[in-house]
N, C-alpha and C positions, 0 to 999 in steps of 0.2 A: 961361826956357824950357829944357827938357832937351835933351840931344843928340838924342834921338829926334824931338822936335818940329822941330829944325833939319834933321835928315835928311829928314823927311817934307816939308819945305819946299824940298828940293833945294839947301840951302846948303852943299853938300859942297866946292865949290871945288877947291883942290889939297890938301886936308887929308889925303887918303889916296892914296898912289901904289902902284906895284907890282901884283902879281896880285890882291890883296885890293881895291885901289883900282879895278881894272877891274870886279870883281864889284859893288862898291858903286855905281860909276858907271852900270852897266847897270841896276841895280835902281832907282836914282833916275830915270834916263831913262824907264824903264817906268812909274813912278808919275806922272811929269809928263805922259806921253802919256795916261794914264788920266784925269788931272785935266783936260787939255785937252778930252777927250771927255765930261767931266762925269760920269765913273764914280766918281771918288773926290775928296776934298778934300785939300789939302795946307796946310802951315803957312807961316809967314813965313820966307822964304829970305834975308832981309837980314842977320841976325845971324851973325857968324862963330863958328866953334868955338873953345872954349878948349883949352889943351893937355890938360886932364883929359878933356874931351869927345872930343877926338881919340882918346885911349887907350880910352875907353869904346866908341866907335864901332868901333875896330879889333877889340876883344875880341868884340863882338857879331857883326860880319861874319865874323871868323875862325871863331868857334864854328860857325855854321850853314853856312859854306863847307866846313869840314873834315867836318862831319856829313854833308853832301851827298855828298862823295867817299867817306866811310866806308860809307854806305848802298849806294853803287854798286859797291863793291869786288868783290862776287861776281857782277857782271854785270847785275843788275837790282835795283830797289827793291821789296821785297815789301810786301804790305798790312800785315803785322805790323810792319815797320819804320816805316811811315807812322803806324800807330796808336801806336807807342811814341813817336815824335817829337811827335805831337799831345798825348799825355798829359804828356810832359815840358814842353811849352810851357804847358799849361793848369794842371797840378797842381803841378809842381815850380817853374817860373819864374813862374807866375801872370801871364802876359803879357796886356796889354790887347789888344783886337781889332786895333788899329792895329799894335802891335808884332808880333803873330802874323802879320799880313799881310806885314810886312817880312821876318820870319824865314823864312817859307815861300818868299818870292820869292828871298831869298839862297840858300836851300837848293837850289831848283830851278835857279837860274842857275849856281851852282857845280857842281852835278851834271852839267850839260851842257857846262861849260867844258872846253877842251882843256888847261888848266893842271893839273898833277898835284897831288895832296894835299901832297907834300913842298914845293911852292912856297909854298903857304899857310902850312904849318907853319914854314918857314924865315923868312918875313917876320914871323910872329908872334914867333918866337924872337928875332929881331933887335930888335924893338920892346920886348920885355919881358926882355931878358937881365939886367937889373939887379934884376928882381923875381922871384926864383925861386919865391916862393909863388904868383904868378899863373901861371907856367908849370906848376907842379904842379896847380893848380886846373883848368887846361885839360885836362891828362892825366886827371885824375879824372873830369871830365865825359865825355870820350871813352870811357873804360872803362865808366862808368856807363851810357851809352847803348848801347854795344856789348853789354853783358851784360843789358840790360833785357828783351830778347826771347829769352833763352836763352844758352847758353854762347858765349863769344867764339870765333868761328871763326878758323882759321889765317890767312886773308887779312886779317881785321880786326886780329888781333894783330900781324901783320907791319907793317901800316900804322901802328898806334899805337906800336910799338917804334921805327919810323923817326922819329916825332915826338919820342919820348923822347930819342933820340940827338941830334937837332937842338936840343933844349931843354937838353942837357947833363946829363940825369938818368942816373946810372949804373945798372948792371944790378941791384944790390942794392936801390936805392931804387925802381926800377921794379917789382920783384917784390913789394915791400911794398905798392905801390899796387894791383897785381893782386890781392893777398890780400884787399883790402877788398871786392872784387867777386866773390869766389869762389862765392857762392851757397849755401854750407854753413854760414852763420853767420859774422859778422865776428870775426876774431881781434883782441882788444883790443891785444895786443902789436904787431900789424902796423899798426894805426891810429896807434900812438905811434912807429912807426919803430924798434921794439925787438924783442928776442927774450927768451924766458924765462930765458936764461942771463945777461942783463945785470943789473948791480947795481941796487939801489934808487936810488942816487944818479944813475946814468945815466938811468934811467927818469924820475925827477923832472926832470932837466935837459932831456930831450927834451920832456916835457910842457910845461914852462914856455916852451920855445922855440916849440912849435907854437901854444900859446895866444896868444903875442905875435904870431906871424906871420900866423895865420889868423883873428884877430879881424875880424868883418865890416867894422867901421869902418876898420880899417887897410888891408885889401885893396881896399876901395872907394876909398880915397884914392890907391891905386896904379893905378887904371884899371879896376876891376871895374864894369860897368854896374849901375845901380840895379835893372834887371830881374833880376839874379842875386843880389841881397842875401838873398833867402829861402833859396836853396840854400846860400849861404855861411854863413848862420846854422845850417843843418842840419849842415854840416861841422864848425862850431865846437862844436856840442852833441855830435857824435859823438866828438870828441877828449876832451871832458870826461867823457862816459859811459865811454869806454875806460879812462881813468885811474882812475875810480871802480871799475871792474871789476878792474883790476890791484891796486888797493889792497886789495880784499876777498880776492883770491887770495893776496896776500902778507901780509895782516894788518897793513898799514901804518897 
């Protein structure tokens, strides 16, 4: 049984504490109330979570909790933001109907929660501080969603910058991430974390490092939920495509 099956069964126990645990607990309680009323069915709640499933659950809950706060940052959630979120869930993540229901419930619960965005980001940073590729993947997701319905507005950027600071991502690395979502065509050097002035050897070294760190199987083993493997594969292919583009530019 996957982590989602156990989550749907209410088998959360004490697996997730802190502000994200409060969101998860509220969502599970809501689902169990719906199940008691015969509105939805839930799974088997007897199986405990494994450590990897704990990490996968935390990533999923953190993603949609932070997106809920991000969407609310300008005072209200616009129809365009809802459309963007739904497209992200169906097209990019390819979530099952059950997973989409959970994601939307997390999004709505977090959006109304008194906990600030930074509380969710801080707990996420604490859980994944030894997996910088997971932290970068989360920032990439936040920027991707913020830019999906137009330019990232100042309030959204301030919030994502706060997450970057909590994640330990320096200003230069953050700007490279932003450059990937600039809307005017992806800079292959930015994807590789390089500049045109870097040597061929530096570019090759960065490429090899990124391929190793962001291979979908590797980041899945660090806590990326299976629901995100498709988008992880896209990121991996983006890295490969960027290196091929730089090779052509430099005649390597």
